[in-house]
Structure formats: structure tokens, C-alpha cells
C-alpha positions in Angstrom: 270.6 -74.9 -105.4 272.0 -74.3 -101.9 273.7 -77.6 -101.9 275.3 -77.0 -105.3 276.6 -73.7 -104.1 278.3 -75.4 -101.1 279.8 -78.0 -103.5 281.1 -75.2 -105.7 283.0 -73.4 -102.9 284.4 -76.7 -101.6 285.6 -77.6 -105.1 287.2 -74.2 -105.5 288.9 -74.6 -102.1 290.2 -78.0 -103.0 291.6 -76.6 -106.2 293.5 -73.8 -104.5 294.8 -76.1 -101.8 296.1 -78.5 -104.5 297.7 -75.7 -106.4 299.2 -73.8 -103.4 302.7 -72.5 -104.0 305.7 -73.1 -101.6 309.0 -71.2 -101.1 312.1 -72.5 -99.4 313.9 -70.4 -96.9 317.2 -71.3 -95.2 317.2 -71.3 -91.4 320.3 -69.5 -90.3 321.2 -69.2 -86.6 324.3 -68.4 -84.6 326.0 -71.3 -82.9 329.1 -71.7 -80.6 331.9 -69.1 -81.0 334.6 -69.9 -83.6 338.0 -68.3 -83.1 338.7 -68.6 -86.9 335.7 -66.5 -87.9 335.7 -63.7 -85.5 334.4 -65.7 -82.6 331.0 -66.5 -84.3 329.7 -69.6 -86.1 326.4 -70.2 -88.1 324.1 -73.2 -88.1 322.5 -74.0 -91.6 319.5 -76.0 -90.6 316.8 -77.7 -92.7 314.9 -75.6 -95.2 311.7 -74.1 -94.0 308.6 -74.3 -96.2 306.6 -71.0 -96.4 303.2 -71.0 -98.1 301.9 -67.9 -99.8 298.3 -66.6 -100.0 295.9 -67.5 -102.8 295.4 -63.8 -103.6 299.2 -63.6 -104.1 299.5 -66.5 -106.4 296.4 -66.0 -108.7 295.0 -63.0 -110.5 291.3 -62.1 -110.2 290.7 -63.4 -113.8 292.3 -66.7 -112.9 290.2 -67.1 -109.8 287.0 -66.1 -111.7 287.8 -68.8 -114.4 288.1 -71.4 -111.7 284.8 -70.4 -110.1 283.1 -70.4 -113.5 284.3 -73.9 -114.4 283.0 -75.2 -111.1 279.6 -73.4 -111.6 279.3 -75.0 -115.0 280.1 -78.5 -113.6 277.2 -78.1 -111.1 274.9 -76.5 -113.7 274.6 -73.1 -112.0 274.3 -69.6 -113.4 277.7 -68.4 -114.6 276.7 -64.9 -115.5 275.4 -63.5 -112.2 277.9 -64.2 -109.4 280.3 -62.1 -107.3 283.3 -63.2 -105.2 285.9 -61.7 -102.9 288.9 -62.9 -100.9 289.6 -61.6 -97.5 292.8 -62.1 -95.6 295.0 -60.6 -92.8 297.4 -57.8 -93.5 301.0 -58.7 -92.6 302.1 -57.3 -89.2 298.6 -56.2 -88.3 296.4 -59.3 -88.3 293.3 -57.5 -89.4 291.3 -59.1 -92.2 290.8 -56.9 -95.3 289.5 -57.5 -98.8 292.5 -58.6 -100.8 290.6 -58.8 -104.0 286.9 -58.6 -105.1 284.7 -58.3 -108.2 283.2 -54.9 -109.1 279.7 -55.7 -107.9 280.6 -57.7 -104.8 280.6 -54.8 -102.3 277.0 -53.7 -103.1 275.6 -57.2 -102.7 277.7 -57.9 -99.7 276.3 -54.8 -98.0 272.7 -55.9 -98.7 273.3 -59.4 -97.4 275.3 -58.2 -94.4 272.3 -56.1 -93.2 270.0 -59.1 -93.8 270.5 -60.6 -90.4 267.8 -63.3 -90.9 269.2 -64.3 -94.3 265.8 -64.0 -96.0 267.1 -62.5 -99.2 265.2 -64.2 -102.0 267.6 -63.2 -104.8 271.1 -64.0 -103.7 272.9 -66.2 -101.1 276.5 -65.9 -99.8 278.8 -68.8 -99.0 282.0 -68.3 -97.0 284.8 -70.8 -96.7 288.4 -70.9 -95.4 290.9 -71.4 -98.3 293.8 -72.9 -96.3 293.7 -73.4 -92.5 297.4 -74.3 -92.5 298.5 -70.7 -93.2 297.9 -69.6 -89.6 295.2 -68.5 -87.3 293.8 -66.1 -89.8 293.7 -67.8 -93.2 292.2 -66.3 -96.3 288.4 -66.6 -96.8 286.5 -67.0 -100.0 283.2 -65.1 -100.2 281.0 -66.3 -103.1 277.6 -64.7 -103.8 275.4 -66.7 -106.2 271.7 -66.1 -107.3 269.1 -68.2 -105.7 266.7 -70.4 -107.6 264.2 -67.6 -107.8 266.7 -65.3 -109.5 267.7 -68.0 -112.0 264.0 -68.6 -112.7 263.5 -64.9 -113.2 266.4 -64.7 -115.6 265.1 -67.7 -117.5 261.6 -66.2 -117.5 262.9 -63.0 -119.0 264.7 -65.0 -121.7 261.6 -67.1 -122.4 259.3 -64.1 -122.5 261.7 -62.4 -124.8 261.9 -65.4 -127.1 258.1 -65.8 -127.2 257.7 -62.1 -127.9 260.2 -62.2 -130.7 258.5 -65.3 -132.1 255.1 -63.6 -131.9 256.5 -60.6 -133.7 257.8 -62.8 -136.5 254.5 -64.6 -136.8 252.6 -61.3 -136.7 254.8 -59.8 -139.4 254.4 -63.0 -141.5 250.6 -62.9 -141.1 250.5 -59.2 -142.0 252.6 -59.9 -145.1 250.3 -62.7 -146.2 247.2 -60.6 -145.4 248.7 -57.7 -147.5 249.4 -60.0 -150.4 245.8 -61.4 -150.3 244.4 -57.9 -150.1 246.5 -56.8 -153.1 245.3 -59.9 -155.0 241.7 -59.0 -154.1 242.2 -55.4 -155.1 243.7 -56.5 -158.4 240.7 -58.8 -159.1 238.2 -56.0 -158.1 240.1 -53.6 -160.4 239.9 -56.0 -163.3 236.2 -56.7 -162.8 235.5 -53.0 -162.5 237.3 -52.2 -165.7 235.5 -54.9 -167.5 232.1 -53.9 -166.2 232.7 -50.2 -166.9 233.9 -50.9 -170.4 230.8 -53.0 -171.1 228.4 -50.5 -169.5 229.9 -47.5 -171.4 230.3 -49.4 -174.7 226.7 -50.4 -175.0 225.2 -46.8 -175.0 228.0 -45.6 -177.2 227.2 -48.4 -179.8 223.5 -47.5 -179.6 224.2 -43.8 -180.1 226.5 -44.6 -183.1 223.7 -46.6 -184.7 221.2 -43.9 -184.1 223.4 -41.3 -185.6 224.0 -43.5 -188.7 220.3 -44.0 -189.0 219.6 -40.2 -188.9 222.2 -39.7 -191.6 220.3 -42.0 -193.9 218.5 -40.1 -196.8 215.3 -42.0 -196.2 215.2 -41.0 -192.6 216.2 -37.4 -193.1 213.0 -36.7 -194.8 210.9 -38.4 -192.0 210.5 -36.1 -189.0 209.0 -38.8 -186.9 211.9 -41.2 -187.3 214.4 -38.3 -186.7 212.5 -37.6 -183.5 212.6 -41.3 -182.5 216.3 -41.7 -183.1 217.0 -38.4 -181.3 215.1 -39.7 -178.3 217.2 -42.8 -178.3 220.4 -40.7 -178.3 219.1 -38.6 -175.5 218.1 -41.6 -173.4 221.5 -43.3 -173.9 223.2 -40.0 -173.1 221.3 -39.9 -169.8 222.3 -43.5 -169.1 225.9 -42.7 -169.6 225.7 -39.6 -167.4 224.0 -41.7 -164.7 226.9 -44.2 -164.8 229.5 -41.5 -164.6 227.6 -39.9 -161.7 227.6 -43.2 -159.9 231.3 -43.5 -160.1 231.8 -39.9 -159.0 229.5 -40.4 -156.0 231.6 -43.4 -155.1 234.7 -41.3 -155.1 233.0 -38.7 -152.9 231.9 -41.3 -150.5 235.4 -42.7 -150.2 236.7 -39.2 -149.3 233.8 -38.5 -146.9 233.0 -35.4 -148.9 229.3 -36.1 -149.6 227.1 -33.3 -148.4 223.6 -34.0 -147.1 220.8 -31.4 -147.3 218.6 -32.6 -144.5 214.9 -31.8 -144.5 211.7 -33.2 -143.2 210.6 -36.0 -145.6 207.7 -38.4 -145.8 209.1 -41.9 -146.2 205.8 -43.3 -147.4 205.6 -40.8 -150.3 209.2 -41.7 -151.4 208.5 -45.4 -151.3 205.2 -45.0 -153.2 206.8 -42.8 -155.8 209.8 -45.2 -156.3 207.5 -48.2 -156.8 205.5 -46.3 -159.4 208.7 -45.5 -161.3 209.7 -49.2 -161.3 206.4 -50.6 -162.7 207.9 -51.3 -166.1 210.8 -53.3 -164.6 208.3 -55.1 -162.3 206.1 -56.0 -165.2 209.0 -57.6 -167.1 209.5 -60.0 -164.1 205.7 -60.4 -163.6 206.4 -58.8 -160.2 204.1 -57.2 -157.6 204.9 -55.0 -154.6 202.9 -55.4 -151.4 203.0 -52.1 -149.5 202.4 -52.4 -145.7 203.1 -48.8 -144.7 202.1 -49.1 -141.0 204.3 -46.4 -139.6 202.2 -43.8 -137.7 204.9 -41.2 -138.1 206.6 -41.6 -141.4 208.6 -38.3 -141.3 212.4 -38.3 -140.8 215.1 -35.8 -141.4 216.9 -36.9 -144.6 218.4 -35.8 -147.8 215.6 -36.2 -150.5 217.9 -37.2 -153.4 220.1 -39.6 -151.5 217.3 -41.2 -149.5 215.3 -41.8 -152.7 218.4 -43.4 -154.3 218.6 -45.8 -151.3 215.1 -47.0 -151.7 215.5 -47.2 -155.5 218.7 -49.2 -155.3 217.2 -51.7 -152.9 214.1 -52.3 -155.1 216.2 -52.3 -158.3 218.4 -55.1 -156.8 215.4 -57.0 -155.8 214.2 -56.9 -159.4 217.6 -57.7 -160.9 218.4 -60.7 -158.7 215.1 -62.5 -159.1 213.3 -64.9 -161.3 209.8 -64.7 -162.7 206.8 -64.0 -160.4 208.7 -61.6 -158.1 207.0 -60.7 -154.9 208.3 -57.7 -152.9 206.9 -56.6 -149.5 207.7 -53.2 -148.0 206.8 -52.8 -144.4 207.2 -49.7 -142.2 206.6 -49.2 -138.5 207.6 -47.0 -135.6 209.3 -47.6 -132.3 209.7 -45.0 -129.6 212.8 -43.5 -131.2 213.1 -44.9 -134.7 211.4 -45.6 -138.0 212.0 -49.0 -139.5 211.7 -49.9 -143.2 211.8 -53.6 -144.2 212.1 -54.7 -147.8 211.6 -58.4 -148.4 211.7 -60.3 -151.7 211.5 -63.9 -152.9 214.5 -63.6 -155.3 217.5 -65.8 -155.7 218.9 -65.0 -152.2 222.5 -64.8 -151.1 225.1 -67.1 -149.5 226.8 -66.3 -146.2 230.0 -65.3 -148.0 228.0 -62.9 -150.2 226.2 -61.3 -147.2 229.5 -60.7 -145.4 230.9 -58.8 -148.5 227.7 -57.3 -150.0 228.5 -53.7 -148.8 232.1 -53.8 -150.2 232.8 -51.4 -153.0 232.8 -53.0 -156.5 231.7 -56.4 -155.1 229.1 -58.2 -157.1 227.3 -61.4 -156.2 228.0 -64.3 -158.5 225.0 -65.5 -160.5 226.6 -68.6 -162.0 226.8 -68.6 -165.8 224.1 -65.9 -166.1 225.5 -62.5 -166.9 222.4 -60.5 -167.4 222.8 -58.4 -164.3 224.6 -55.1 -165.1 226.3 -52.7 -162.8 229.5 -51.7 -161.2 229.0 -53.2 -157.8 228.6 -49.8 -156.2 224.8 -49.8 -155.4 224.8 -51.4 -152.0 228.1 -49.8 -150.8 226.4 -46.5 -151.7 223.3 -47.5 -149.7 225.4 -48.4 -146.7 227.3 -45.1 -146.8 224.1 -43.0 -147.1 222.4 -44.9 -144.3 225.5 -44.4 -142.1 225.5 -40.7 -143.0 221.9 -40.4 -141.7 223.1 -42.2 -138.5 220.9 -45.1 -139.4 221.5 -48.9 -139.5 221.1 -51.5 -142.1 220.8 -55.3 -141.6 220.7 -58.1 -144.2 219.1 -61.5 -143.9 219.0 -64.0 -146.8 218.7 -67.6 -147.8 219.9 -69.0 -151.1 216.9 -69.7 -153.3 214.3 -68.2 -150.9 215.0 -64.5 -151.0 216.4 -61.6 -149.0 215.3 -59.2 -146.3 216.8 -55.7 -145.8 216.0 -53.9 -142.6 216.7 -50.2 -142.3 216.4 -48.1 -139.1 216.5 -44.3 -139.0 216.4 -42.2 -135.9 213.4 -39.8 -135.4 214.8 -37.7 -132.5 
């Protein structure tokens, strides 16, 4: 870098020397007296060549252009340099700045005070422009950045380019992610509408058939049949109300508006009561539940309704997603600060992809070509929300074809 800067100032000097201007002045001096001309005579000698200064012949813009061309030829930075030309004032002999760039004086002052020339950003080169002009010829002062400064400028440009590229890549990735999320939401919406239509259409059809049966003249006279069909209508109505309530609960959970009425509750009693209520469903799958309620202190502060729904949903899923001869084990135990509830089954199990999405709203595990599992895909998202609301934790472990294991932890402090 330093050698190139020297070559630049030498090249500039050679340019100005080769383009130096000349003027011709006649040398006139008195000679011997001439009676015909008032007693004086003049001697017209040879013309005298007078060279002018560089600063008189070139404008600052022209000098700057010459320096830039030379810097380009030597592959140096053409954007961060300063120059000045110093020369003597006529009749005084004192050197002054005859022209300079706007930023020259500041850098010159810095370098002038740096007596050891240890400045790591800029270096200054000084060279005589034309020694033939007298004892005090003009001098060219050229300040150029050092290699460190060039590297710094390039580093800034590279970092800027990389940052801009990363911004573009990030924006592109976010766009793709948004598109995939929108596609996913559209699929979830379609599945939810299909499931909801099916779930609501079935009880409506049953109620319609029951009402038609009650309107039959043969049935109208039979109080037992009227009571039977009225019971069907009531049960189907409860079923519809439960489905609507599930959707409303999901909306409340999304807005974080669910209210918990915490009270001391015996977990063992809730588990036993829920298992008793599910005996009919268990019998349809030839299932059994092994209760290993080993917790010494089964009491936690929880909402009775929501906590019961958590246990019910987990057991109901174990029954739904299972084959014949279902075996469910419910184990409880205490640690120093927590109560653990572990529900294990030997059902169809879940894949890793399913486990990673099982708590997403409206997500339902695929069961191949079998469509006998009903629901909106809100059960486990509800379970996760309620467990979180109780400051608990839930963990899932599963193997396809071997079953699943849900571990719930609730604080007891």
C-alpha cells in the first residue's frame, strides 16, 4: 500500500511536469547611446522562457481528476483521499497553501502532531512538483488511507451486504412460514367445519326421528314408548349442549378468560368417580383399569369441574384410540412438592409428529381409513390449558402400536 502511494505521487508529478506551461518574455535592455533616438538604444535579446506554477495552470477539479486516475491505475481507494498544493508567495518566499480539498486541513493537523507517524488510518506523501521553478518549488501533499482503513471500509460494505442478504432471506422465510401457516389454518378450519357438521347433524337426525315416532298414532297411546322417545330426545339434547359448551370453552381458553374456583380436592376420589362413570365404554372395548393410587397426600388445590374434565378427557381418549382388550393403569405418587398422576394404556399409540402437535387446537390424530373416532380435536388442547392454569405440567410418551403414557404433575405447596 505504501509503495503504491509513492508510485501515485510520482506519476502525478510526472504528469504535471509533462504538461507544464511556458510563456515567452522579450529581454529588453539599454545598449550604447544612439544620437538618432535621443541618445539611447535597446537590445532585443533571445526570448526568455518563464514557467508558471501548477496551481496556476490547473483547477482543483482537474488536479483531483489526475489523482483519481492514478489511484485507479494502482488499485487504491479513490473515495477517501485529500490533497493540497503548497508554494511560495511572490515577493515573500514563504510557502502557503495555494489550494487544498475541504477535508485536508483536519487530517493534516492530525498527522502533523503525530511525530512518530504511527497513525493507523491515514498516511501522507509529500513530493516536489517541479524543482526547476526555483529554490522553493510547489509541493504536492497527498493523504491516502492505509490498508487498515481500506479493510475497514470494505468490512463495512461486506457486513452491510451480508446484513441486507440476511434481511431478504429472513423476509422470504417469514413469507413462506406465513403461507404454510395459512394453509394449515385453512385445513384445520375445513376439518373443524366437517367434524362440527357431523357431530351436530347426528343428534339432530336422532331427535327428528324420535319426534316423528312420538307423532305416530300407535305410539301416542303408549305412555312407555312416549317416555322412551322423550328420553332419547333429552339425551341427544344434552349431547348437543355438551358439544356447544366444548366449543365455547375453547373460545374462553383462547382469550384466557377461563375462571378457576380453586378448592381442596381429593384426586383419588375424582379418579375413582370418573372410572366408575366410564364403565360402559370400557365394557364395549373389553377394557379394565388398574388403579395404583399410592399417593400419601392426594389433596391439591384445583377447580373441581375442570380437573374432573381433565381426567375424563384423558381416559376417554385412551378408550377411543384403542383396540379390544384395553388395559389402562392409573398411578399416583407424591414427591416433596408435587403430586404426580400417570395414565398408561396399551392403545394404538402415536407417532412423533402426532406427539409434537397433540396439544394443538383442532388437531386430530390420523387413524388411517377408520373414522369411528368422533370429536372436534379440542380435548387435549383443553387438558393442556387447564393443567397450565393450575401451574402444573403434562408430558406425553408414546410408541405406535404399543400405547401411550401421560404424566401430570401438580404443585402441592
